[in-house]
C-alpha positions as a Markdown table, in Angstrom:
| # | Residue | x | y | z |
|---|---|---|---|---|
| 1 | Met | 80.8 | 44.0 | 96.6 |
| 2 | Thr | 83.3 | 45.1 | 93.9 |
| 3 | Ala | 84.1 | 48.7 | 93.4 |
| 4 | Thr | 86.0 | 49.8 | 90.2 |
| 5 | Cys | 88.8 | 52.0 | 91.1 |
| 6 | Lys | 90.6 | 53.0 | 87.7 |
| 7 | Asp | 91.6 | 56.2 | 88.6 |
| 8 | Ile | 93.9 | 54.7 | 91.6 |
| 9 | Asp | 97.4 | 54.0 | 90.7 |
| 10 | Arg | 98.3 | 50.3 | 90.9 |
| 11 | Asp | 101.0 | 51.1 | 93.5 |
| 12 | Lys | 98.3 | 52.5 | 95.8 |
| 13 | Leu | 95.7 | 50.4 | 94.8 |
| 14 | Lys | 97.5 | 47.2 | 96.2 |
| 15 | Asp | 96.9 | 48.4 | 99.5 |
| 16 | Tyr | 93.1 | 49.2 | 99.1 |
| 17 | Val | 90.5 | 47.3 | 101.2 |
| 18 | Val | 86.7 | 47.6 | 102.1 |
| 19 | Trp | 85.7 | 49.2 | 105.2 |
| 20 | Trp | 82.5 | 49.2 | 107.0 |
| 21 | Phe | 81.1 | 51.9 | 109.7 |
| 22 | Asp | 80.7 | 50.2 | 112.9 |
| 23 | Pro | 78.2 | 52.5 | 114.7 |
| 24 | Met | 78.7 | 50.7 | 118.0 |
| 25 | Gln | 82.4 | 51.9 | 118.2 |
| 26 | Asn | 81.6 | 54.9 | 116.1 |
| 27 | Lys | 84.8 | 54.3 | 113.8 |
| 28 | Trp | 85.3 | 52.4 | 110.6 |
| 29 | Val | 86.6 | 49.0 | 110.5 |
| 30 | Val | 88.6 | 46.8 | 107.7 |
| 31 | Leu | 86.9 | 43.9 | 106.1 |
| 32 | Glu | 89.8 | 41.7 | 106.4 |
| 33 | Asn | 88.6 | 39.3 | 103.6 |
| 34 | Ser | 89.1 | 42.5 | 101.2 |
| 35 | Lys | 90.7 | 41.4 | 97.7 |
| 36 | Val | 92.2 | 43.5 | 95.4 |
| 37 | Asp | 92.4 | 42.8 | 91.6 |
| 38 | Leu | 95.0 | 44.7 | 89.9 |
| 39 | Asp | 94.2 | 43.4 | 86.4 |
| 40 | Arg | 90.9 | 44.7 | 86.6 |
| 41 | Ser | 91.4 | 47.7 | 89.1 |
| 42 | Thr | 88.8 | 46.5 | 91.6 |
| 43 | Val | 88.6 | 46.0 | 95.1 |
| 44 | Ser | 86.2 | 43.4 | 96.7 |
| 45 | Ala | 84.7 | 41.7 | 99.7 |
| 46 | Pro | 81.8 | 39.8 | 100.6 |
| 47 | Leu | 79.5 | 42.1 | 102.7 |
| 48 | Pro | 78.3 | 40.4 | 106.2 |
| 49 | His | 75.3 | 42.8 | 106.6 |
| 50 | Cys | 73.5 | 46.0 | 105.6 |
| 51 | Ser | 75.7 | 48.8 | 106.7 |
| 52 | Ala | 77.7 | 51.8 | 105.1 |
| 53 | Tyr | 80.7 | 50.7 | 103.4 |
| 54 | Ala | 83.9 | 52.4 | 101.6 |
| 55 | Val | 86.9 | 51.5 | 99.6 |
| 56 | Gly | 90.3 | 53.2 | 100.5 |
| 57 | Pro | 93.9 | 52.5 | 101.6 |
| 58 | Arg | 94.6 | 50.3 | 104.6 |
| 59 | Gly | 95.7 | 52.3 | 107.3 |
| 60 | Gly | 94.2 | 55.3 | 106.0 |
| 61 | Lys | 90.8 | 56.9 | 106.5 |
| 62 | Ala | 87.6 | 55.9 | 104.9 |
| 63 | Gly | 84.2 | 57.6 | 104.5 |
| 64 | Trp | 85.7 | 60.6 | 103.0 |
């Protein structure tokens, strides 16, 4: 999955990751294999399963 984040400042985008919602824990979890491409303003990660996903800063809240 690749999300385009052209409206996010480069300084903030470098800390972005892909999150997935774990219904068993009832919380958002970081996909540790997330990759940021600052030249293309994208955040990518291979998706391990069908689920709810979001992109946002590491340490922040996802799914907002």
